[in-house]
C-alpha positions as CSV (number, residue, x, y, z in Angstrom):
1,X,-23.2,-42.0,-38.8
2,X,-23.9,-41.8,-42.5
3,X,-20.9,-41.3,-44.8
4,X,-21.2,-38.3,-47.2
5,X,-19.0,-36.7,-49.7
6,X,-19.2,-33.0,-50.7
7,X,-18.6,-32.0,-54.2
8,X,-17.3,-28.5,-54.7
9,X,-18.6,-26.1,-57.4
10,X,-15.5,-26.2,-59.5
11,X,-15.3,-30.0,-59.9
12,X,-16.8,-31.7,-63.0
13,X,-18.8,-34.8,-62.0
14,X,-20.5,-37.7,-63.7
15,X,-22.9,-40.3,-62.1
16,X,-21.5,-43.7,-60.9
17,X,-23.9,-46.3,-59.5
18,X,-21.2,-48.0,-57.5
19,X,-20.5,-45.3,-54.9
20,X,-22.4,-43.9,-52.0
21,X,-24.7,-40.8,-52.3
22,X,-23.4,-37.3,-52.4
23,X,-24.8,-34.4,-50.5
24,X,-24.6,-31.0,-52.3
25,X,-24.1,-27.7,-50.5
26,X,-25.9,-25.1,-52.5
27,X,-29.1,-23.1,-52.8
28,X,-32.3,-24.6,-51.5
29,X,-35.5,-23.0,-52.4
30,X,-38.5,-23.1,-54.8
31,X,-36.3,-22.7,-57.9
32,X,-33.9,-25.5,-57.0
33,X,-35.8,-27.7,-54.7
34,X,-35.1,-30.7,-56.9
35,X,-31.4,-30.5,-56.0
36,X,-31.9,-31.0,-52.2
37,X,-31.4,-34.6,-51.0
38,X,-31.0,-36.1,-54.5
39,X,-29.5,-39.6,-54.0
40,X,-27.3,-39.4,-57.2
41,X,-23.7,-40.5,-56.9
42,X,-21.0,-38.7,-58.7
43,X,-17.3,-39.2,-59.5
44,X,-14.6,-36.8,-60.6
45,X,-13.9,-36.8,-64.4
46,X,-11.3,-35.2,-66.6
47,X,-11.3,-31.4,-66.9
48,X,-12.4,-31.5,-70.6
49,X,-15.7,-33.1,-69.5
50,X,-16.6,-30.4,-66.9
51,X,-20.3,-29.8,-66.4
52,X,-21.9,-27.5,-64.0
53,X,-22.9,-29.2,-60.7
54,X,-25.8,-26.9,-60.3
55,X,-27.8,-26.7,-63.5
56,X,-30.8,-24.7,-62.3
57,X,-33.5,-24.8,-64.9
58,X,-35.8,-21.9,-64.5
59,X,-37.8,-23.1,-67.5
60,X,-39.5,-20.9,-70.1
61,X,-42.0,-18.2,-69.2
62,X,-44.0,-19.0,-72.3
63,X,-44.5,-22.7,-71.2
64,X,-45.1,-21.9,-67.6
65,X,-48.2,-23.3,-65.8
66,X,-50.8,-21.1,-64.2
67,X,-49.4,-21.4,-60.7
68,X,-47.5,-23.4,-58.1
69,X,-50.0,-26.2,-57.8
70,X,-51.9,-28.0,-60.4
71,X,-55.0,-30.0,-59.9
72,X,-54.3,-33.4,-58.2
73,X,-50.6,-32.8,-57.8
74,X,-48.7,-31.4,-54.8
75,X,-45.6,-29.8,-56.6
76,X,-45.2,-28.1,-59.8
77,X,-43.1,-29.7,-62.6
78,X,-39.4,-29.0,-62.4
79,X,-39.3,-27.7,-66.0
80,X,-41.9,-25.1,-65.3
81,X,-41.3,-21.7,-63.7
82,X,-43.0,-20.7,-60.4
83,X,-43.1,-17.1,-61.6
84,X,-46.1,-15.6,-63.3
85,X,-46.4,-12.4,-65.1
86,X,-49.2,-10.4,-63.5
87,X,-50.2,-7.0,-65.0
88,X,-49.7,-4.0,-62.7
89,X,-53.2,-2.8,-61.8
90,X,-52.2,-0.3,-59.1
91,X,-53.3,3.3,-59.5
92,X,-49.8,4.5,-58.9
93,X,-48.2,1.9,-61.1
94,X,-44.6,2.5,-62.0
95,X,-43.8,4.1,-58.7
96,X,-41.9,2.4,-55.9
97,X,-44.1,0.9,-53.2
98,X,-43.8,2.6,-49.9
99,X,-41.5,5.3,-51.1
100,X,-42.0,9.0,-51.8
101,X,-44.2,9.2,-54.9
102,X,-42.9,12.6,-56.1
103,X,-40.3,15.2,-55.5
104,X,-41.2,17.9,-52.9
105,X,-42.9,21.1,-54.3
106,X,-42.9,24.6,-52.8
107,X,-45.9,26.9,-53.2
108,X,-46.9,30.3,-52.0
109,X,-50.4,30.7,-50.4
110,X,-51.8,34.1,-49.8
111,X,-55.1,36.1,-49.8
112,X,-55.4,38.7,-52.5
113,X,-57.7,41.8,-52.3
114,X,-58.2,41.1,-48.6
115,X,-61.1,43.0,-47.1
116,X,-59.6,43.0,-43.6
117,X,-56.5,42.1,-41.7
118,X,-56.4,38.3,-41.8
119,X,-53.9,35.8,-40.5
120,X,-53.3,32.2,-41.5
121,X,-53.4,29.4,-38.9
122,X,-50.9,26.6,-39.2
123,X,-53.2,23.9,-37.8
124,X,-55.9,24.8,-40.4
125,X,-53.4,24.6,-43.2
126,X,-52.2,21.2,-42.0
127,X,-55.7,19.9,-42.0
128,X,-56.4,21.4,-45.5
129,X,-53.4,20.0,-47.2
130,X,-53.7,16.6,-45.5
131,X,-56.1,15.9,-48.3
132,X,-53.3,16.6,-50.8
133,X,-50.7,14.2,-49.6
134,X,-49.6,16.3,-46.6
135,X,-46.8,18.8,-46.1
136,X,-43.3,18.6,-44.8
137,X,-43.0,22.3,-43.9
138,X,-45.3,25.3,-43.4
139,X,-43.9,28.8,-42.9
140,X,-46.5,31.4,-42.0
141,X,-45.6,35.1,-42.6
142,X,-46.3,36.8,-39.4
143,X,-47.5,40.2,-40.7
144,X,-49.5,39.2,-43.7
145,X,-52.1,36.5,-44.7
146,X,-49.4,34.5,-46.5
147,X,-47.6,31.2,-46.1
148,X,-45.0,29.1,-47.9
149,X,-46.0,25.4,-48.2
150,X,-43.7,22.5,-49.0
151,X,-45.7,19.6,-50.3
152,X,-44.4,16.0,-49.7
153,X,-45.6,14.9,-53.2
154,X,-45.2,17.2,-56.1
155,X,-48.1,15.7,-58.1
156,X,-50.5,16.2,-55.1
157,X,-49.1,19.7,-54.6
158,X,-49.9,20.7,-58.2
159,X,-53.4,19.3,-57.8
160,X,-53.8,21.5,-54.7
161,X,-52.6,24.5,-56.7
162,X,-55.0,23.8,-59.5
163,X,-57.9,23.5,-57.1
164,X,-57.2,26.4,-54.7
165,X,-55.7,29.1,-56.9
166,X,-58.3,31.7,-57.7
167,X,-60.8,30.5,-55.1
168,X,-63.1,33.4,-54.1
169,X,-63.9,33.4,-50.4
170,X,-66.9,35.6,-49.5
171,X,-66.2,38.6,-47.3
172,X,-62.5,37.6,-47.2
173,X,-60.8,37.9,-50.6
174,X,-59.3,35.8,-53.4
175,X,-57.1,32.8,-52.4
176,X,-54.0,32.5,-54.4
177,X,-51.8,29.4,-54.5
178,X,-48.8,29.6,-56.9
179,X,-45.8,27.3,-57.4
180,X,-42.4,28.5,-56.3
181,X,-39.6,27.4,-58.6
182,X,-35.9,27.2,-57.8
183,X,-34.8,30.7,-56.6
184,X,-38.3,32.0,-56.0
185,X,-39.2,33.3,-52.6
186,X,-42.5,34.1,-50.8
187,X,-41.5,37.8,-50.7
188,X,-41.1,37.9,-54.5
189,X,-44.5,36.4,-55.0
190,X,-46.1,38.9,-52.6
191,X,-44.4,41.8,-54.3
192,X,-46.4,41.1,-57.5
193,X,-49.7,40.6,-55.7
194,X,-52.5,43.0,-54.5
195,X,-52.8,42.0,-50.9
196,X,-55.5,44.5,-50.0
197,X,-58.7,45.6,-51.6
198,X,-58.5,48.6,-53.8
199,X,-61.1,51.3,-54.1
200,X,-62.4,51.5,-57.6
201,X,-64.4,54.4,-59.0
202,X,-68.1,54.0,-58.5
203,X,-69.0,54.5,-62.2
204,X,-66.6,53.7,-65.1
205,X,-65.9,56.6,-67.4
206,X,-66.1,56.0,-71.1
207,X,-64.5,58.7,-73.2
208,X,-66.0,59.5,-76.6
209,X,-64.3,58.2,-79.7
210,X,-61.5,60.4,-80.9
211,X,-61.1,62.2,-77.6
212,X,-58.4,61.8,-74.9
213,X,-59.5,59.3,-72.3
214,X,-59.4,60.5,-68.7
215,X,-57.1,58.5,-66.5
216,X,-58.6,56.9,-63.4
217,X,-56.4,55.9,-60.6
218,X,-57.2,53.3,-58.0
219,X,-55.8,54.5,-54.7
220,X,-54.7,51.7,-52.4
221,X,-55.4,53.5,-49.2
222,X,-54.8,50.4,-47.1
223,X,-51.1,50.3,-47.9
224,X,-50.1,53.9,-48.4
225,X,-52.1,56.0,-46.0
226,X,-50.9,57.0,-42.6
227,X,-51.9,55.0,-39.6
228,X,-51.7,56.0,-36.0
229,X,-52.1,53.8,-32.9
230,X,-52.3,55.0,-29.4
231,X,-51.8,52.4,-26.7
232,X,-53.6,53.5,-23.5
233,X,-52.1,52.2,-20.2
234,X,-54.8,51.4,-17.6
235,X,-54.1,51.3,-13.8
236,X,-50.4,50.6,-14.1
237,X,-49.1,53.6,-12.1
238,X,-50.2,52.6,-8.6
239,X,-46.7,52.0,-7.3
240,X,-44.8,54.8,-9.1
241,X,-41.9,55.3,-8.9
242,X,-41.1,52.1,-7.1
243,X,-42.3,50.3,-10.2
244,X,-41.4,52.6,-13.0
245,X,-43.6,51.8,-16.0
246,X,-41.8,54.1,-18.4
247,X,-38.4,52.6,-17.5
248,X,-39.7,49.1,-18.0
249,X,-41.1,50.1,-21.5
250,X,-37.9,51.8,-22.6
251,X,-35.5,49.3,-21.3
252,X,-31.8,50.0,-20.5
253,X,-30.6,52.8,-22.7
254,X,-33.9,52.7,-24.6
255,X,-32.9,49.3,-25.9
256,X,-36.5,48.0,-26.3
257,X,-37.6,50.9,-28.5
258,X,-34.4,50.8,-30.6
259,X,-34.9,47.1,-31.2
260,X,-38.4,47.7,-32.5
261,X,-37.3,50.5,-34.7
262,X,-34.4,48.4,-36.1
263,X,-36.6,45.5,-36.9
264,X,-39.1,47.7,-38.7
265,X,-36.5,49.3,-40.9
266,X,-36.9,52.7,-39.3
267,X,-40.3,53.2,-41.1
268,X,-42.3,53.8,-37.9
269,X,-42.3,56.7,-35.3
270,X,-42.7,55.8,-31.6
271,X,-43.4,58.3,-28.8
272,X,-44.0,57.9,-25.1
273,X,-45.8,60.9,-23.6
274,X,-48.0,61.7,-20.7
275,X,-48.1,61.7,-16.9
276,X,-47.7,58.4,-14.9
277,X,-50.9,58.9,-12.9
278,X,-53.9,56.7,-12.8
279,X,-56.1,59.7,-12.0
280,X,-55.0,61.7,-15.0
281,X,-57.3,62.1,-18.0
282,X,-56.9,59.6,-20.8
283,X,-55.4,62.2,-23.2
284,X,-52.8,63.3,-20.5
285,X,-52.1,59.9,-19.0
286,X,-48.8,58.1,-20.0
287,X,-49.3,56.3,-23.3
288,X,-47.5,55.1,-26.4
289,X,-48.1,56.6,-29.9
290,X,-46.9,54.8,-33.0
291,X,-47.4,55.9,-36.6
292,X,-46.3,54.8,-40.1
293,X,-47.2,54.9,-43.8
294,X,-45.9,51.5,-44.5
295,X,-48.6,48.9,-43.8
296,X,-46.3,45.9,-43.1
297,X,-43.9,47.9,-40.9
298,X,-47.0,49.3,-39.0
299,X,-48.3,45.8,-38.3
300,X,-44.9,44.5,-37.2
301,X,-44.3,47.4,-34.8
302,X,-47.8,47.1,-33.4
303,X,-47.3,43.4,-32.6
304,X,-43.9,44.0,-31.0
305,X,-45.3,46.9,-28.9
306,X,-48.2,44.8,-27.7
307,X,-45.8,42.0,-26.8
308,X,-43.6,44.4,-24.9
309,X,-46.6,45.8,-22.9
310,X,-47.7,42.3,-22.1
311,X,-44.3,41.6,-20.6
312,X,-44.6,44.9,-18.6
313,X,-48.0,43.9,-17.3
314,X,-46.8,40.5,-16.2
315,X,-43.9,42.1,-14.3
316,X,-46.3,44.6,-12.7
317,X,-48.7,41.8,-11.5
318,X,-45.7,39.8,-10.1
319,X,-44.5,43.0,-8.3
320,X,-47.9,43.6,-6.7
321,X,-48.6,39.9,-5.7
322,X,-45.1,39.6,-4.2
323,X,-46.1,42.3,-1.7
324,X,-49.3,40.6,-0.7
325,X,-51.5,43.1,-2.5
326,X,-54.6,42.6,-4.7
327,X,-54.2,43.2,-8.4
328,X,-56.9,45.3,-10.0
329,X,-59.0,43.5,-12.7
330,X,-58.6,46.4,-15.1
331,X,-54.8,46.4,-15.2
332,X,-53.7,46.3,-18.8
333,X,-53.7,48.4,-22.0
334,X,-56.1,49.3,-24.8
335,X,-55.4,50.0,-28.5
336,X,-56.9,53.0,-30.2
337,X,-56.4,53.2,-34.0
338,X,-56.7,56.1,-36.4
339,X,-56.4,56.3,-40.2
340,X,-55.7,59.2,-42.4
341,X,-58.5,59.9,-44.9
342,X,-58.4,63.0,-47.2
343,X,-55.7,64.5,-44.9
344,X,-57.7,64.0,-41.7
345,X,-57.2,61.4,-39.0
346,X,-60.4,59.4,-38.4
347,X,-61.0,57.2,-35.4
348,X,-61.3,53.5,-36.4
349,X,-62.1,52.0,-33.0
350,X,-60.6,50.5,-29.9
351,X,-59.4,47.0,-29.1
352,X,-58.7,45.7,-25.7
353,X,-56.4,42.7,-25.4
354,X,-57.3,39.7,-23.3
355,X,-55.6,40.1,-19.9
356,X,-53.5,36.9,-19.8
357,X,-51.3,38.4,-17.1
358,X,-54.1,38.2,-14.6
359,X,-54.3,34.5,-15.0
360,X,-50.6,33.7,-15.0
361,X,-49.0,32.0,-12.1
362,X,-47.0,34.2,-9.9
363,X,-43.2,33.7,-10.6
364,X,-42.1,35.0,-7.1
365,X,-43.1,33.4,-3.8
366,X,-46.2,35.0,-2.3
367,X,-46.1,37.1,0.8
368,X,-46.7,35.1,4.0
369,X,-48.5,36.5,7.0
370,X,-46.9,36.2,10.5
371,X,-49.5,33.7,11.7
372,X,-48.9,31.4,8.8
373,X,-45.8,29.6,10.1
374,X,-46.7,26.0,9.2
375,X,-44.3,24.1,7.1
376,X,-45.8,22.9,3.8
377,X,-46.9,19.3,3.9
378,X,-44.5,16.9,2.2
379,X,-46.0,15.1,-0.8
380,X,-45.2,11.7,-2.1
381,X,-43.5,13.1,-5.2
382,X,-41.2,15.2,-3.1
383,X,-39.5,12.2,-1.5
384,X,-36.1,11.3,-2.7
385,X,-36.5,7.6,-2.0
386,X,-38.9,5.0,-3.3
387,X,-42.2,4.3,-1.6
388,X,-43.2,0.8,-0.6
389,X,-46.7,0.1,-1.8
390,X,-46.8,-3.2,0.3
391,X,-45.4,-3.7,3.8
392,X,-42.3,-5.8,3.4
393,X,-42.3,-9.3,5.1
394,X,-40.0,-10.0,8.1
395,X,-36.7,-11.7,7.2
396,X,-37.7,-14.8,9.2
397,X,-40.7,-15.4,6.9
398,X,-38.7,-14.9,3.7
399,X,-37.5,-18.0,2.0
400,X,-34.7,-18.3,-0.5
401,X,-35.6,-19.7,-3.9
402,X,-33.1,-22.1,-5.4
C-alpha cells in the first residue's frame, strides 16, 4: 500500500525533495489537468509564506492557441487556454437556445365584409399558423367568423399579422388580423369592424360645387333586417301522445325555451304552433318559428334550437327502436328561412340537416322476440380471468431452476 499525505486547501506548502509524494484532492479537468498525479512533495511552512495550493492558470485569451491539439503534440500547453472565442453565426443569435424565443402575443382574426355566413375551423387555423411558430391557444367565436389566436412567439405572431391582415379572399371577404394589447378583447375588436358586406349605391352622386351634397346611406341589411326561421318537423308524430314531441321540445316548465331566450339576451321570439299530426299540411303541422332583428342573437338561437331538435330526434329514434319498430328514413326536421326586404318577407330557401340520429347506436336494449332465447356468446374480453395462450405443462415435467 502506497503512503500518501493529503494537503488541505488552507495550508501553505513548499516543495521538499526529502519526503514522499503528496496526492491533492481537488478539481480534475481540462483546465487543471496538470495538477492530477503530480509527484511534487510539499511541507508546511509559516503562515506568512502562505501560497495557494491550487494555482490554476487559465492563461491569456490573447495568447491562446487555435485549439486543443497542435500539430505533432498530444496535449495543449499548460499556459494556453482551451477556450476559443467563436463568433455567433446563428440566425437567432442573442436568444437562449431551446427556450421560448419571444413573449406570447394575442391577435384577433376575423373576416370583414363577409359575403355569406362563414365559420372558422380550428384545425385549419392550427395548420395555417404552424408556419408562424405555432399557437398555444385558439378560441373560435361560435356565432361569427372570428377567432382569438395566442401565438407562442411574439415576433412570429407579428409576422403573421403583417402578412395576413388585409388579405382579400375572393367570394369570401377581407381577412383581418390585428394585435390585441393588454385589456383588449375579441368582442371589442369586432365592435369596430364591418363583419358583413354592405350594399353601396350603384352610382356615386356628385353634387355641383356650391350646392348641398346629398347624403347617401349604406344600409347594412345583413345585421339589422328582420329574419324569420321556421323549423318543420317531419314524421315525428307517429306515437303521439305516448311520445309527446311538444313536451320534449319545451322541457319541464318550458325550461328549454327559457334557456335559449336567456342566452340570447331576450332578443329573439320563439313560438311553437300547429297540430301534432304527420298527415297535416306543412303550414298547419306542428313547427317552431323564431324571429329576430339582431343577427348574432338570431344565429345563436338557431344553433341552439337545432341542437335541441337533434336531441329530440335521438330520443324519438331510441323510443321507436326499443319497441322493435322500424324508424322511417325521413324522420327529422327542415329549416326554412325568410328575410325582410322593403317591409316584405322573402323566402331565402330551405336547408335539411344531416340525419345523424338515424346512424346513432341505440342506447336502450333492443326488443327481443320470443323465439330468440339464446344467451349471447361469451367473448374472450368478457372473461374476468386471464387466458392461457399455451397449455401449461404437468407438474411432473416442470423442473425447478436453482
